[in-house]
C-alpha positions as CSV (number, residue, x, y, z in Angstrom):
1,M,18.1,-11.7,23.1
2,K,15.2,-12.8,20.9
3,K,14.0,-10.4,18.1
4,Y,11.3,-10.3,15.5
5,W,12.5,-10.9,12.0
6,F,10.6,-9.2,9.1
7,I,12.1,-10.9,6.1
8,F,10.9,-10.3,2.5
9,N,11.7,-11.8,-0.9
10,K,12.0,-9.8,-4.1
11,K,8.2,-10.2,-4.7
12,N,7.5,-8.3,-1.5
13,E,6.3,-11.5,0.2
14,I,6.9,-11.8,3.9
15,L,8.4,-14.9,5.7
16,L,6.1,-16.4,8.3
17,Q,6.8,-19.3,10.7
18,N,3.7,-21.2,11.6
19,K,1.6,-18.2,10.4
20,K,3.6,-15.8,12.6
21,I,6.6,-13.4,12.4
22,P,9.7,-15.4,13.3
23,Y,10.9,-14.6,16.8
24,S,14.4,-15.8,17.6
25,E,17.9,-14.7,18.6
26,F,19.3,-15.1,15.1
27,S,17.8,-14.7,11.7
28,P,15.9,-17.8,10.7
29,I,17.4,-17.8,7.2
30,E,20.6,-16.4,5.7
31,C,20.8,-12.7,5.0
32,E,22.3,-11.9,1.6
33,K,25.5,-9.8,2.0
34,E,24.4,-7.2,-0.5
35,N,21.1,-6.7,1.3
36,H,21.0,-4.3,4.2
37,C,19.7,-5.7,7.5
38,F,18.7,-3.2,10.2
39,E,16.7,-2.6,13.3
40,F,13.8,-0.3,12.5
41,L,11.9,-0.7,15.8
42,E,13.0,-2.0,19.2
43,N,13.9,-5.7,18.7
44,C,12.5,-5.6,15.2
45,F,14.9,-6.4,12.3
46,C,14.1,-6.4,8.6
47,F,15.9,-7.3,5.4
48,L,15.5,-8.6,1.8
49,S,16.5,-12.2,1.2
50,S,16.7,-14.1,-2.1
51,K,16.6,-17.4,-0.2
52,E,13.2,-18.9,-0.9
53,K,13.9,-22.6,-1.5
54,N,14.6,-25.5,0.8
55,L,12.8,-23.9,3.7
56,S,11.5,-26.2,6.5
57,E,7.7,-27.0,6.4
58,D,6.9,-24.5,9.2
59,F,8.2,-21.6,7.0
60,E,6.4,-19.9,4.1
61,F,6.6,-16.7,2.1
62,L,3.2,-15.0,1.9
63,G,2.0,-11.9,0.2
64,L,1.9,-8.9,2.5
65,R,-1.8,-8.3,1.9
66,S,-2.6,-12.0,2.6
67,S,-0.6,-11.8,5.8
68,F,-3.2,-9.4,7.2
69,E,-5.4,-12.4,7.9
70,S,-2.7,-14.2,9.9
71,L,-1.2,-11.3,11.9
72,D,-2.6,-9.1,14.6
73,K,-3.1,-5.4,13.7
74,D,0.0,-4.1,15.5
75,T,2.3,-6.7,14.0
76,Y,0.8,-6.2,10.5
77,R,1.5,-2.4,10.7
78,K,5.1,-3.2,11.7
79,A,5.4,-5.6,8.8
80,A,4.0,-2.9,6.5
81,K,6.7,-0.4,7.7
82,A,9.4,-3.0,7.3
83,S,8.2,-3.7,3.8
84,E,8.5,0.0,2.8
85,L,12.0,0.3,4.3
86,V,13.2,-2.8,2.5
87,Y,11.7,-1.4,-0.8
88,F,13.4,1.9,-0.1
89,D,16.7,0.3,0.4
90,S,16.5,-2.0,-2.6
91,T,15.4,0.7,-5.1
92,N,17.7,3.6,-3.9
93,R,21.2,2.3,-4.2
94,F,23.0,5.3,-5.8
95,C,22.8,9.0,-5.6
96,S,20.6,10.6,-8.3
97,V,22.9,13.7,-8.3
98,C,26.4,12.3,-8.6
99,G,26.0,8.6,-8.9
100,Q,27.9,7.7,-5.7
101,K,26.7,4.7,-3.7
102,L,24.3,5.8,-0.9
103,E,24.7,5.1,2.8
104,F,22.1,5.0,5.5
105,S,22.2,8.1,7.7
106,T,19.2,7.1,9.8
107,V,16.9,4.1,9.7
108,I,14.5,6.0,7.3
109,S,17.0,8.0,5.3
110,K,20.1,7.7,3.1
111,K,22.9,10.2,2.4
112,C,25.5,10.5,-0.3
113,P,29.0,10.5,1.2
114,N,30.2,12.5,-1.8
115,C,27.7,15.4,-2.3
116,S,25.7,15.0,0.9
117,N,22.4,14.6,-1.0
118,E,19.8,13.1,1.4
119,I,16.7,11.1,0.5
120,W,13.8,9.5,2.3
121,P,11.3,6.9,1.4
122,R,8.9,8.2,-1.3
123,I,5.3,8.1,-0.3
124,N,2.7,8.4,-3.1
125,P,-0.5,10.1,-2.0
126,A,-3.7,8.7,-3.5
127,V,-7.4,9.7,-2.9
128,I,-10.2,7.2,-2.5
129,V,-13.8,8.5,-2.4
130,L,-17.2,7.1,-1.5
131,I,-19.7,8.8,-3.8
132,Y,-23.3,8.7,-2.6
133,K,-26.7,9.7,-4.2
134,G,-29.6,10.3,-1.9
135,K,-29.7,8.2,1.3
136,D,-29.1,4.8,-0.1
137,D,-27.2,4.7,-3.4
138,I,-23.4,4.3,-3.5
139,L,-21.2,4.3,-6.7
140,L,-19.0,1.3,-7.0
141,S,-16.8,0.2,-9.9
142,K,-14.6,-2.7,-11.0
143,G,-11.1,-2.1,-12.4
144,Y,-10.3,-3.0,-15.9
145,G,-8.2,-6.2,-16.0
146,F,-8.4,-6.6,-12.2
147,R,-8.4,-10.3,-11.3
148,G,-10.6,-9.9,-8.3
149,T,-14.4,-10.1,-8.4
150,F,-15.2,-7.3,-6.0
151,Y,-16.4,-3.8,-6.7
152,G,-14.6,-0.8,-5.1
153,L,-14.5,2.9,-4.7
154,T,-13.2,5.5,-7.1
155,A,-9.5,6.2,-6.5
156,G,-6.5,7.7,-8.1
157,F,-3.1,9.3,-7.5
158,L,-2.6,13.0,-6.7
159,E,-0.9,15.0,-9.5
160,S,1.5,17.9,-9.0
161,G,-0.2,21.2,-8.7
162,E,-3.6,20.1,-7.5
163,S,-5.4,19.9,-4.2
164,L,-6.9,16.7,-2.8
165,E,-10.3,18.0,-3.6
166,E,-9.3,18.8,-7.2
167,C,-7.8,15.3,-7.5
168,I,-11.1,13.8,-6.5
169,E,-13.1,15.9,-9.0
170,R,-10.7,15.1,-11.8
171,E,-10.5,11.3,-11.1
172,V,-14.3,11.0,-10.8
173,M,-14.9,12.9,-14.0
174,E,-12.2,11.0,-15.9
175,E,-13.3,7.5,-14.8
176,T,-17.0,7.8,-14.5
177,G,-18.1,11.0,-16.3
178,L,-19.8,12.3,-13.1
179,K,-19.6,15.5,-11.3
180,V,-19.5,15.6,-7.4
181,K,-19.9,18.1,-4.7
182,N,-19.7,18.5,-0.9
183,I,-16.4,16.7,-0.6
184,K,-15.6,15.8,3.0
185,Y,-12.5,14.2,4.5
186,F,-13.0,10.8,6.2
187,A,-9.6,9.2,7.1
188,S,-6.2,8.2,5.9
189,Q,-4.5,4.8,5.7
190,P,-0.9,3.6,4.9
191,W,-1.0,1.4,1.9
192,P,2.4,-0.2,1.6
193,Y,2.0,-1.8,-1.9
194,P,4.7,-0.7,-2.1
195,N,4.6,2.9,-0.8
196,Q,1.3,4.8,-0.9
197,E,-0.9,6.8,1.5
198,M,-4.6,6.4,0.9
199,I,-6.6,9.5,1.8
200,G,-10.4,8.9,2.1
201,F,-13.3,11.2,1.4
202,F,-17.0,11.3,1.0
203,A,-18.6,13.1,-1.9
204,E,-22.2,13.7,-3.1
205,Y,-23.3,13.1,-6.6
206,E,-24.1,16.4,-8.4
207,S,-24.8,15.6,-12.0
208,G,-24.0,13.5,-15.1
209,E,-24.6,10.0,-16.5
210,I,-22.1,7.2,-16.0
211,K,-19.7,6.9,-18.8
212,I,-16.7,4.7,-17.8
213,Q,-13.1,5.2,-18.8
214,Q,-12.6,1.9,-20.5
215,E,-8.8,2.0,-20.0
216,E,-9.4,2.1,-16.2
217,L,-12.8,0.4,-15.5
218,S,-14.7,-2.6,-16.8
219,D,-17.9,-1.7,-14.9
220,C,-19.4,1.0,-12.8
221,K,-22.9,1.4,-11.4
222,W,-25.0,2.5,-8.5
223,F,-25.8,0.0,-5.7
224,S,-28.1,0.2,-2.8
225,R,-26.3,0.1,0.5
226,H,-28.8,-2.6,1.5
227,N,-27.8,-4.8,-1.4
228,L,-24.1,-4.5,-2.0
229,P,-21.9,-6.7,-4.3
230,K,-18.7,-8.3,-3.1
231,I,-16.6,-5.5,-1.7
232,P,-12.9,-5.2,-0.5
233,Q,-11.7,-7.1,2.6
234,K,-11.3,-5.4,6.0
235,I,-7.6,-4.6,5.2
236,S,-8.8,-1.6,3.2
237,M,-10.8,1.4,4.6
238,A,-12.8,1.1,1.4
239,R,-14.6,-1.7,3.2
240,I,-18.2,-0.5,3.6
241,K,-20.0,-1.7,6.7
């Protein structure tokens, strides 16, 4: 029976065949013995492979983000899940309690055969916030050292002991020197690079002058929603329409 094969290299690039996920009875390339290969959805297998050379012309390894342009939405979401499971397997080999080699107990969890310690893929929550002033102005910034040319929204990781709203207030203040109010939830999005969950909000400017955190940002300014700079691709919910 034919299956979909979600195959990644160590750079988290996915194997495509003619711009699509390989669909065949057997794996299109050799699976390394030390790398786990498992079915994570019906007729969907994934594994990590170090074989990247001597592939035929119709095969290529492509960055997971870039594959968004080639795959339909449902297939891309499956690829993202497969990516996180492969990452989980490759970065959690041994028990953190006793050092014994871990074994899969379910598709999304591992268990130590010695001390019964169980672990699941770690998901790192991060907030992303659209800050507005009046009816038309939106705050956008550019990350320090970021190779892209687009401007994006303020974002940051949740720290222990704080709420999502407190995280937004802290990140905005740290990165831009601004104070915000009226924080409202918008939506969430899996962000498998490698294992994050983006949680989106709106917030209204309250006070302060822009003073960027130079370790994080190279630029930050207000833009009219009618005259925006280059912004993220549609893969991200940060895309402003």
